[in-house]
C-alpha positions as CSV (number, residue, x, y, z in Angstrom):
1,X,-0.7,-2.9,-11.0
2,X,0.3,-4.9,-8.2
3,X,1.0,-2.4,-5.4
4,X,-1.9,-0.7,-3.9
5,X,-0.4,2.2,-2.0
6,X,2.8,3.6,-0.8
7,X,3.9,6.5,1.8
8,X,5.0,9.6,0.4
9,X,6.6,12.2,2.6
10,X,5.2,15.7,3.3
11,X,6.3,18.7,5.6
12,X,4.4,18.3,8.8
13,X,2.0,15.8,7.5
14,X,1.9,12.5,5.9
15,X,0.4,11.5,2.3
16,X,0.1,8.3,0.1
17,X,-0.2,7.5,-3.6
18,X,-3.1,5.0,-4.0
19,X,-3.1,2.9,-6.9
20,X,-6.2,0.8,-8.7
21,X,-7.2,-0.6,-12.2
22,X,-10.6,1.0,-11.6
23,X,-11.5,4.0,-9.6
24,X,-13.5,1.5,-6.9
25,X,-9.8,-0.5,-6.4
26,X,-8.0,2.8,-6.0
27,X,-10.7,4.3,-3.4
28,X,-10.1,0.6,-1.5
29,X,-6.6,1.3,-1.8
30,X,-6.8,4.4,-0.3
31,X,-8.6,3.3,2.7
32,X,-6.1,0.3,3.3
33,X,-3.6,3.0,3.0
34,X,-4.8,5.5,5.2
35,X,-6.0,2.1,7.9
36,X,-2.2,1.0,7.4
37,X,-0.7,4.7,8.5
38,X,-2.7,4.6,11.9
39,X,-2.5,0.8,12.7
40,X,-0.9,-2.6,11.8
41,X,-4.0,-3.6,9.5
42,X,-3.1,-7.3,9.6
43,X,-4.4,-7.5,13.3
44,X,-7.9,-5.7,12.4
45,X,-10.2,-8.6,12.1
46,X,-13.5,-8.8,10.1
47,X,-16.0,-9.6,12.8
48,X,-18.3,-6.9,11.7
49,X,-19.7,-5.2,8.5
50,X,-20.7,-1.8,7.9
51,X,-21.9,-0.2,4.5
52,X,-21.5,3.3,3.5
53,X,-22.9,5.1,0.6
54,X,-21.8,8.6,-0.5
55,X,-22.4,10.6,-3.4
56,X,-20.5,13.9,-4.2
57,X,-19.8,16.3,-6.9
58,X,-16.3,15.2,-8.3
59,X,-14.0,12.2,-7.8
60,X,-11.7,14.2,-5.7
61,X,-14.6,15.4,-3.4
62,X,-15.7,11.7,-2.9
63,X,-12.4,10.5,-2.2
64,X,-11.9,12.8,0.5
65,X,-15.7,12.4,1.8
66,X,-14.7,8.7,1.8
67,X,-11.6,8.6,3.7
68,X,-13.0,11.3,6.5
69,X,-15.9,8.8,6.9
70,X,-13.8,6.5,7.8
71,X,-11.8,8.3,10.1
72,X,-15.2,9.6,11.7
73,X,-16.4,5.8,12.5
74,X,-12.8,5.1,14.2
75,X,-13.6,8.6,15.9
76,X,-17.1,8.3,17.2
77,X,-17.9,4.4,17.1
78,X,-14.2,3.2,17.3
79,X,-14.2,1.2,14.5
80,X,-11.0,0.1,12.4
81,X,-11.3,-1.5,9.1
82,X,-9.5,-3.9,7.5
83,X,-11.1,-4.6,4.1
84,X,-13.0,-2.7,1.5
85,X,-15.4,-3.8,-1.0
86,X,-16.1,-0.4,-2.9
87,X,-18.1,0.3,-5.9
88,X,-18.3,3.6,-7.8
89,X,-21.0,4.3,-10.0
90,X,-21.9,7.1,-12.5
91,X,-22.5,10.4,-10.5
92,X,-19.7,10.0,-8.2
93,X,-21.6,7.4,-6.1
94,X,-19.9,5.3,-3.8
95,X,-20.8,2.1,-2.0
96,X,-18.4,0.2,0.2
97,X,-19.1,-3.0,2.3
98,X,-16.5,-2.3,4.9
99,X,-15.7,-5.3,7.3
100,X,-13.4,-4.5,10.6
101,X,-14.0,-4.7,14.1
102,X,-14.2,-2.4,17.4
103,X,-11.0,-0.8,18.1
104,X,-9.2,-3.0,21.2
105,X,-6.4,-1.4,22.7
106,X,-5.2,-4.8,23.9
107,X,-4.9,-5.8,20.2
108,X,-4.6,-2.5,18.2
109,X,-1.6,-0.2,18.6
110,X,-2.6,3.3,17.2
111,X,0.9,4.3,15.3
112,X,-0.1,7.5,14.6
113,X,-3.8,9.7,14.7
114,X,-4.9,10.9,11.5
115,X,-6.8,14.2,12.0
116,X,-8.5,14.5,8.5
117,X,-8.0,13.7,4.8
118,X,-7.2,17.1,3.1
119,X,-7.4,18.7,-0.5
120,X,-4.1,19.9,-0.4
121,X,-2.2,18.6,-3.3
122,X,-4.9,15.9,-4.0
123,X,-5.0,14.5,-7.6
124,X,-6.6,11.7,-9.2
125,X,-5.1,10.6,-12.5
126,X,-6.3,8.4,-14.8
127,X,-3.5,6.4,-16.7
128,X,-3.7,3.6,-19.4
129,X,-3.7,0.8,-16.6
130,X,-5.6,2.1,-14.1
131,X,-6.2,5.5,-11.4
132,X,-3.6,6.8,-9.2
133,X,-4.6,9.0,-6.4
134,X,-2.5,11.3,-4.2
135,X,-3.6,12.5,-1.0
136,X,-2.1,14.1,2.1
137,X,-3.4,13.7,5.7
138,X,-3.8,16.0,8.5
139,X,-1.9,14.6,11.3
């Protein structure tokens, strides 16, 4: 599986398809895809580290909570992340080591504001060569 995400059209909102050989890889790709919708991720350094730990009832809820946690970090602490080392354990427990930096308007142009990851048309699919998720964002 070569590509990790692609943008999909959606009326009034925007979405991505995220891909990974494992559930953790797909969660990482979804985070990268969402950040790429917001800004040029190649301009986001890795000067700081933040660990996130989450647990939810199912994979879909875990994906939405994970992405909304990253949006919260941006909105409240003005943090943008460029790399995500994600691990998903049994019981839908996610641990992620995120690397990034504080938002700097001189370096980071916000392409679009994302309000939230949504449950609208949300789907995680286990396929023979890995996982695919469809996620729509409220913009």
